Legacy VTK file of the C-alpha trace (Angstrom):
# vtk DataFile Version 3.0
C-alpha trace
ASCII
DATASET POLYDATA
POINTS 164 float
-37.092 82.049 -38.857
-35.342 84.936 -40.212
-34.501 87.745 -38.101
-35.106 90.776 -40.528
-33.469 93.330 -38.506
-30.598 91.112 -38.140
-30.528 90.489 -42.140
-30.517 94.404 -42.849
-27.715 94.762 -40.668
-25.731 92.354 -42.591
-26.595 94.208 -45.925
-25.870 97.468 -44.322
-22.159 96.257 -42.867
-21.214 94.963 -46.425
-22.565 98.239 -47.944
-20.670 100.299 -45.770
-17.572 98.093 -45.744
-17.236 97.342 -49.481
-16.852 101.173 -51.057
-14.974 100.497 -53.969
-17.794 100.398 -56.622
-17.678 96.802 -57.125
-20.518 96.084 -54.768
-23.857 95.610 -56.904
-26.534 92.629 -56.259
-24.769 90.091 -57.684
-21.575 90.601 -55.351
-23.762 91.202 -52.489
-25.856 87.433 -53.215
-22.283 86.363 -53.402
-21.320 88.058 -49.979
-23.879 86.458 -48.080
-23.415 82.877 -49.530
-19.668 83.035 -48.368
-20.680 84.907 -44.940
-23.521 81.845 -44.456
-21.490 79.140 -45.720
-18.229 80.020 -43.962
-19.847 80.857 -40.807
-21.906 77.663 -41.272
-18.568 75.271 -41.899
-16.950 76.862 -38.681
-20.063 76.726 -36.105
-22.909 74.775 -37.714
-25.203 77.503 -38.072
-25.682 80.468 -40.608
-25.792 84.198 -39.849
-28.935 85.052 -41.907
-30.781 81.838 -41.595
-31.808 82.175 -45.283
-31.819 79.469 -47.534
-29.811 79.220 -51.029
-30.915 78.132 -54.151
-28.726 77.161 -57.041
-29.576 79.875 -59.723
-27.322 80.067 -62.958
-25.236 83.126 -61.793
-24.568 80.917 -58.483
-25.836 80.426 -54.743
-28.781 82.901 -54.324
-30.498 83.880 -50.689
-34.316 83.179 -51.111
-35.069 86.111 -49.124
-32.352 88.706 -50.112
-33.810 90.495 -53.413
-37.430 91.199 -51.096
-34.970 92.477 -48.185
-33.026 94.476 -50.259
-36.301 96.129 -51.825
-37.780 96.694 -48.632
-34.489 98.485 -47.352
-34.423 100.736 -50.433
-38.348 101.372 -49.817
-37.176 102.423 -46.312
-34.278 104.443 -47.329
-31.468 102.678 -45.627
-29.845 101.879 -49.344
-30.067 103.046 -52.718
-29.563 101.015 -55.874
-28.473 102.719 -58.511
-28.185 101.484 -62.337
-24.826 101.844 -63.631
-24.084 101.053 -67.484
-21.214 98.744 -68.040
-18.889 99.208 -70.729
-18.473 96.364 -73.534
-21.374 93.600 -73.868
-21.801 93.384 -69.972
-25.112 94.120 -68.629
-25.800 97.001 -65.947
-24.968 96.855 -62.732
-27.046 97.411 -59.724
-24.894 99.352 -57.385
-26.000 99.340 -53.443
-24.948 102.445 -51.445
-25.759 102.680 -47.959
-27.599 105.526 -46.789
-27.795 104.340 -43.063
-24.571 103.416 -40.827
-23.898 100.114 -39.891
-25.890 98.200 -36.758
-23.862 95.877 -34.948
-26.367 95.397 -31.644
-27.297 92.405 -33.750
-23.958 90.264 -34.056
-21.991 88.435 -31.834
-18.239 89.058 -31.995
-17.774 85.769 -33.916
-20.439 87.107 -36.357
-18.647 90.074 -36.562
-15.252 88.779 -36.984
-16.805 86.878 -40.105
-18.204 89.747 -41.500
-14.979 91.488 -41.250
-13.207 88.585 -42.865
-15.715 88.201 -45.860
-15.769 91.816 -46.510
-11.850 92.013 -46.491
-11.331 89.043 -48.292
-13.665 89.573 -51.266
-13.814 93.376 -51.496
-11.800 93.810 -54.147
-13.387 90.810 -56.455
-16.090 91.274 -58.788
-19.540 90.027 -58.528
-18.342 87.698 -61.741
-15.517 86.764 -60.174
-17.302 85.324 -56.770
-19.964 83.967 -59.235
-16.618 81.869 -61.219
-15.713 81.043 -57.143
-19.195 80.056 -55.971
-19.074 77.706 -58.597
-16.133 75.814 -58.010
-17.442 74.831 -54.793
-18.969 71.470 -53.209
-22.241 73.224 -52.476
-22.934 74.704 -55.775
-21.482 71.041 -57.634
-23.679 68.991 -55.679
-27.051 70.697 -55.556
-29.613 70.155 -58.603
-30.400 73.659 -60.643
-33.440 75.799 -58.714
-32.818 73.432 -55.912
-32.342 74.358 -52.069
-28.216 73.828 -51.415
-27.913 72.167 -48.227
-25.722 74.269 -45.329
-23.910 70.767 -44.735
-22.406 70.513 -48.124
-20.192 73.432 -46.665
-18.255 70.526 -45.004
-16.855 69.265 -48.545
-15.314 72.512 -49.042
-11.942 73.125 -48.386
-11.482 73.659 -44.738
-12.420 76.939 -43.280
-9.637 79.170 -43.786
-7.690 76.941 -45.471
-8.302 78.209 -49.078
-5.753 79.618 -51.077
-6.002 83.241 -51.618
-7.278 84.332 -55.028
LINES 1 165
164 0 1 2 3 4 5 6 7 8 9 10 11 12 13 14 15 16 17 18 19 20 21 22 23 24 25 26 27 28 29 30 31 32 33 34 35 36 37 38 39 40 41 42 43 44 45 46 47 48 49 50 51 52 53 54 55 56 57 58 59 60 61 62 63 64 65 66 67 68 69 70 71 72 73 74 75 76 77 78 79 80 81 82 83 84 85 86 87 88 89 90 91 92 93 94 95 96 97 98 99 100 101 102 103 104 105 106 107 108 109 110 111 112 113 114 115 116 117 118 119 120 121 122 123 124 125 126 127 128 129 130 131 132 133 134 135 136 137 138 139 140 141 142 143 144 145 146 147 148 149 150 151 152 153 154 155 156 157 158 159 160 161 162 163
């Protein structure tokens, strides 16, 4: 069962740490994916306990949209549509309105949250989508189906991925 308070803390963590105007909803979904699948690969469990669905833009956590909407209505985050140049669709920029709540995380989870935030901070949601499409969990799952966490073991070994 998903711990909503912990899930919201994960979103607040990324919203507070990734502060370079690259954190839209697509990127948030990918941060959650890499957090959960990297942590599962390392420990055998996920941080959010959410299920991921193989959708056209990559792995998408099943409950994230609902939780993000709830957080926006509670005043924890702000979602702002930002016009993108050229032919790109608008970005839904996520801005934190509350500080990070750390009490929900183990030291190992905090370490992984920091690692994911630092590793992916400079990348766009599109670049992260492309990266997720190259991984075994995405490749081995049929469209619109739930991605099996055990497919994380068929990626490059944790922390051995080549830096992009």
